[in-house]
C-alpha positions in Angstrom: 26.7 -6.9 13.1 29.8 -4.8 12.4 29.3 -1.1 13.0 29.5 1.4 10.2 32.6 3.0 11.8 34.4 -0.4 11.8 33.3 -0.9 8.2 34.9 2.4 7.2 38.1 1.4 8.9 38.1 -1.9 7.0 37.4 -0.7 3.4 38.9 2.8 3.7 36.9 5.7 4.9 37.7 7.9 1.9 36.4 5.6 -0.7 33.1 4.7 0.9 32.3 8.0 2.6 32.8 9.9 -0.7 30.7 7.5 -2.7 27.2 8.6 -3.5 24.2 7.0 -5.2 22.8 8.1 -8.5 20.1 10.7 -8.3 16.4 9.8 -8.6 15.0 9.6 -12.1 11.3 10.6 -12.5 9.6 9.5 -15.8 6.0 9.6 -16.9 3.9 6.6 -16.4 1.4 5.3 -19.1 -1.7 6.3 -17.2 -2.4 10.1 -17.2 -4.6 10.2 -14.0 -2.8 12.5 -11.6 -1.9 11.3 -8.2 -0.2 12.8 -5.1 3.0 14.4 -6.3 6.0 12.4 -5.2 8.5 14.0 -2.9 11.5 12.9 -5.0 14.0 14.9 -2.8 12.6 13.2 0.3 12.7 9.8 -1.3 16.4 10.2 -2.3 17.2 11.4 1.2 15.6 8.3 2.6 17.7 6.1 0.4 20.8 7.9 1.3 19.9 7.4 5.0 19.5 3.7 4.5 22.8 3.5 2.7 24.4 5.6 5.4 23.3 3.5 8.3 22.0 0.1 7.3 23.4 -1.0 3.9 26.3 -0.9 1.5 23.8 0.1 -1.2 20.1 0.5 -1.8 17.8 0.9 -4.8 14.1 1.6 -5.2 11.3 2.2 -7.7 8.0 4.0 -6.9 5.1 3.9 -9.3 1.7 5.5 -9.3 -0.8 6.6 -11.8 1.1 9.8 -12.7 4.8 9.0 -12.6 7.6 6.5 -12.0 10.6 7.4 -9.8 13.8 5.4 -9.5 16.6 6.1 -7.2 19.6 4.5 -5.5 22.1 5.2 -2.7 25.4 4.0 -1.5 27.8 1.9 -3.5 27.4 -1.4 -5.5 30.7 -2.8 -4.2 32.7 -2.2 -1.1 36.1 -0.6 -1.7 34.9 1.3 -4.8 32.9 4.4 -5.6 30.8 2.6 -8.1 27.2 3.8 -7.6 24.2 1.4 -7.3 22.1 1.2 -10.4 18.4 1.7 -9.8 17.9 -0.9 -12.6 20.1 -3.4 -10.9 19.2 -7.1 -10.3 19.1 -8.5 -6.8 18.2 -11.7 -4.9 14.5 -11.3 -3.8 14.4 -14.0 -1.1 10.9 -14.9 0.1 9.2 -12.7 -2.5 9.7 -15.9 -4.5 6.7 -17.3 -2.5 4.3 -15.0 -4.2 5.3 -16.3 -7.6 5.0 -20.0 -6.4 1.6 -19.2 -4.9 0.4 -17.6 -8.1 1.3 -20.8 -10.1 -0.5 -23.0 -7.5 -3.6 -20.9 -7.7 -3.6 -20.9 -11.5 -3.5 -24.7 -11.3 -6.5 -24.5 -8.9 -8.3 -22.3 -11.4 -7.7 -24.9 -14.1 -9.2 -27.6 -11.9 -5.9 -29.5 -11.7 -5.5 -28.8 -8.0 -7.9 -27.8 -5.1 -7.2 -25.8 -2.0 -8.5 -28.6 0.1 -6.3 -31.2 -1.5 -4.1 -32.9 1.1 -0.3 -33.0 0.9 -0.7 -36.8 1.1 -2.7 -36.9 -2.2 0.2 -35.3 -4.2 3.2 -36.2 -2.2 2.4 -39.6 -0.5 4.5 -40.4 2.5 6.7 -37.3 2.4 5.4 -36.3 5.8 3.5 -38.5 8.2 1.0 -35.8 8.9 0.4 -35.1 5.2 -3.1 -36.4 5.3 -4.1 -33.5 7.7 -2.2 -30.8 5.8 -3.9 -29.1 2.8 -2.6 -26.9 0.1 -4.3 -23.9 1.7 -2.4 -24.6 4.9 0.9 -24.6 3.0 0.1 -21.4 1.1 -1.0 -19.6 4.3 1.6 -20.9 6.7 -1.1 -22.6 8.8 0.3 -26.1 8.3 2.2 -26.4 11.5 5.2 -27.8 9.6 8.5 -26.8 11.2 10.6 -24.3 9.3 13.6 -26.3 8.0 15.9 -23.3 8.4 15.1 -23.2 12.1 15.9 -26.9 12.8 18.9 -27.9 14.9 20.3 -30.0 12.0 20.1 -27.1 9.5 21.6 -24.7 12.0 24.4 -27.1 12.8 25.4 -26.7 9.1 24.6 -23.0 8.7 25.4 -21.8 12.2 27.5 -18.8 11.2 28.3 -16.5 8.3 31.5 -18.4 7.9 29.5 -21.6 7.4 27.4 -19.9 4.8 30.5 -18.9 2.9 32.0 -22.4 3.2 28.8 -24.1 1.8 28.1 -21.4 -0.8 28.5 -23.9 -3.7 26.6 -26.8 -2.2 23.6 -28.0 -4.2 20.4 -29.0 -2.2 17.5 -30.9 -3.6 13.9 -30.1 -2.4 13.7 -33.5 -0.8 16.9 -32.9 1.1 15.5 -29.6 2.4 12.3 -31.3 3.5 14.3 -34.0 5.2 15.5 -31.5 7.8 12.0 -31.7 9.4 11.6 -35.4 9.3 10.7 -36.8 12.7 9.8 -33.5 14.1 6.2 -33.1 15.3 3.9 -30.4 13.9 4.0 -27.1 15.8 0.1 -27.1 16.0 -2.9 -28.8 14.4 -3.1 -27.7 10.8 -5.5 -24.8 10.3 -5.6 -23.7 14.0 -2.7 -21.3 14.2 0.0 -19.6 12.1 3.8 -19.9 11.8 6.0 -18.8 8.9 7.7 -21.8 7.5 10.0 -22.0 4.4 9.2 -25.7 4.3 5.7 -25.0 3.2 6.8 -23.6 -0.1 9.5 -26.1 -0.8 6.6 -28.7 -0.5 4.4 -26.6 -2.8 7.2 -26.6 -5.4 7.2 -30.3 -5.3 3.4 -30.4 -5.7 3.7 -28.2 -8.8 6.2 -30.6 -10.3 4.0 -33.6 -9.5 0.9 -32.2 -11.1 2.4 -30.6 -14.1 5.4 -32.9 -14.9 7.6 -29.8 -15.0 9.5 -28.1 -12.2 8.1 -25.0 -10.6 10.7 -22.8 -12.1 9.6 -23.8 -15.6 6.0 -23.1 -14.7 6.9 -19.7 -13.3 8.7 -18.8 -16.5 5.8 -20.1 -18.7 2.9 -18.7 -16.7 4.3 -15.4 -15.3 7.7 -14.2 -16.6 7.1 -14.7 -20.3 3.5 -13.3 -20.5 4.5 -10.2 -18.5 7.8 -9.7 -20.3 9.8 -9.9 -17.0 13.1 -10.4 -18.8 15.2 -9.5 -15.9 13.6 -12.0 -13.5 15.2 -15.4 -13.1 14.6 -18.6 -11.2 18.3 -19.7 -11.1 18.0 -23.2 -9.6 21.6 -24.2 -8.9 23.2 -21.4 -10.9 25.3 -19.4 -8.4 25.8 -16.3 -10.6 24.0 -13.0 -10.3 24.5 -11.6 -13.8 23.9 -8.2 -15.3 24.3 -5.0 -13.4 23.8 -5.7 -9.7 24.8 -4.6 -6.2 27.1 -7.0 -4.2 25.9 -8.6 -1.0 28.1 -9.2 2.1 28.2 -11.3 5.2 30.3 -10.4 8.4 32.9 -13.2 8.8 35.5 -13.3 11.6 39.0 -13.7 10.2 41.9 -13.7 12.6 39.7 -12.2 15.3 38.6 -9.3 13.1 35.1 -9.1 11.5 35.4 -8.5 7.8 32.8 -8.2 5.0 32.9 -11.3 2.7 31.3 -11.0 -0.7 28.4 -13.5 -0.9 27.0 -12.3 -4.2 27.9 -15.6 -5.8 26.3 -18.7 -4.1 24.1 -21.6 -5.0 20.5 -20.6 -4.1 19.2 -24.2 -4.1 19.4 -23.9 -0.3 16.3 -21.8 -0.5 14.6 -23.4 -3.5 10.9 -22.6 -4.0 10.9 -20.7 -0.7 13.3 -18.0 -1.8 15.7 -18.5 -4.7 14.6 -15.9 -7.3 16.4 -12.9 -8.8 14.6 -9.8 -10.1 14.6 -6.0 -10.4 12.5 -3.3 -8.8 10.7 -2.6 -12.1 9.9 -6.3 -12.8 8.5 -6.8 -9.3 6.3 -3.8 -9.6 5.0 -5.0 -12.9 4.4 -8.5 -11.5 2.5 -7.3 -8.4 0.5 -4.8 -10.4 -0.6 -7.6 -12.8 -1.4 -9.9 -9.9 -3.5 -7.4 -7.9 -5.2 -6.2 -11.0 -6.6 -9.7 -11.6 -4.6 -10.4 -14.8 -2.9 -13.6 -13.4 -5.8 -15.2 -11.5 -9.5 -15.8 -11.8 -11.8 -13.9 -9.5 -12.4 -16.9 -7.2 -8.6 -17.6 -6.8 -7.9 -13.9 -6.4 -10.4 -13.7 -3.5 -8.9 -16.7 -1.8 -5.4 -15.2 -2.2 -6.5 -11.9 -0.6 -8.2 -13.6 2.4 -5.6 -13.0 5.1 -4.9 -14.8 8.4 -4.0 -12.6 11.3 -0.4 -13.1 12.5 1.7 -11.8 15.5 4.0 -9.9 13.1 3.5 -6.5 11.5 1.6 -8.0 8.6 -1.2 -10.6 8.1 -0.9 -13.4 5.5 -3.0 -14.3 2.6 -2.0 -17.1 0.2 1.6 -16.3 -0.6 1.0 -12.6 0.1 1.6 -10.3 3.0 -0.8 -7.5 3.8 -0.5 -4.6 6.3 -1.8 -1.2 7.1 0.7 1.7 7.1 0.5 4.6 9.5 -1.8 6.6 7.3 -4.3 3.8 7.0 -3.5 2.6 3.5 -3.7 -1.2 3.1 -0.7 -2.7 1.2 -0.3 -6.1 -0.4 3.1 -7.6 -1.3 5.9 -9.5 0.3 9.3 -9.1 1.8 12.4 -11.2 1.2 15.7 -11.8 2.9 18.6 -14.1 1.8 22.3 -14.1 2.3 23.5 -10.5 1.6 20.2 -9.1 0.3 16.9 -7.7 1.7 13.9 -6.5 -0.3 10.3 -5.4 0.0 7.6 -4.9 -2.7 4.3 -3.3 -1.8 1.2 -2.2 -3.8 -1.6 -0.1 -2.4 -4.9 -1.9 -2.0 -6.7 0.9 -3.9 -4.7 0.1 -7.1 -2.5 3.2 -6.6 1.1 3.6 -5.6 3.7 0.9 -5.6 7.2 0.6 -4.0 9.9 -1.9 -4.4 13.1 -1.4 -2.5 16.2 -3.6 -2.2 19.3 -3.2 0.0 22.5 -5.0 0.7 22.5 -5.0 4.5 25.6 -3.7 6.4 25.7 -1.1 9.1 24.7 0.0 12.5 21.1 -1.0 12.3 18.8 -3.5 10.7 17.7 -2.2 7.3 14.1 -3.2 8.1 13.9 -0.2 10.4 14.6 2.6 7.8 12.8 0.7 5.1 9.7 0.7 7.2 10.0 4.5 7.5 10.4 4.7 3.7 7.2 2.6 3.2 5.3 4.9 5.5 6.5 7.9 3.6 5.7 6.6 0.2 2.2 5.5 1.0 1.2 8.5 3.2 -2.2 9.7 2.1 
């Protein structure tokens, strides 16, 4: 990735170095029960650090029983001093998976699906091993199905940032995405191991469509977005636009031997589909995960299944469409992270029903934004 120093040379050191994010805004929350006081100055400093080393811009919202804090750092667009809005919309990437899983589990609660239903039952002949793969396997990434974005045929098309830019307007159907794994053997026998695979959730989107007669986007709107009043959250389908106030995302593209940032904010997200196409805000994601973990979206049986996690080799374990991990202070978190061209986001809620954090960045800099974001997560949830 291009260094911060090189970036400053490209866009003009004066404009970017002088730009600062808006200050953090602390507002009362509805509940009056006091919690540990937020270190708002420390939170703002952490965001400024992320913007200074790993991102063009960053925004965050922290909620607990006593207060809500919103902050931002960096700039929303390279070459300008326009600050990032803490209320801005961004592409959430794989956080989409939690919404899709919620819909599937609601259908299970209604008796229209079952966790042990096979893929073959709902999508006959889509995959030759569908008779051995269940909905639980898909939801928990224990299916063994190859991740389509890791296949040689997909990477031949999207092998570089320049390829992503070139194909930014291409529309993909779910069946075309699944076709990337056709003929490839399972990585392991379903239910015996774990491997993250975007293909699993593309398949779940097709299952939702088969059982309801409506696409998964319509079901997310009907079952989650409207009831919770998430007016800033969108399932865009093939719409390439990111509307409203938003930070711009960038990719490093070689042009005449020089790496330059290319704005990738506008692109057709059907390449991710049900595995990662959604758009939201920090506030909307916190409201959604609070409702989900408070049991307002699922019945007790489905909630229990969702929160039963499979151990993974990564820094989190995986439930049904949900990540969970312990932070350094011992607090257990539930939520999800997401990454898609030009954007990175994480949304976490403490297991005890307490504090929440959603943070989103537009990566660019000397280091991977996951590193300082992990430090921010630890600081927010420190006991």
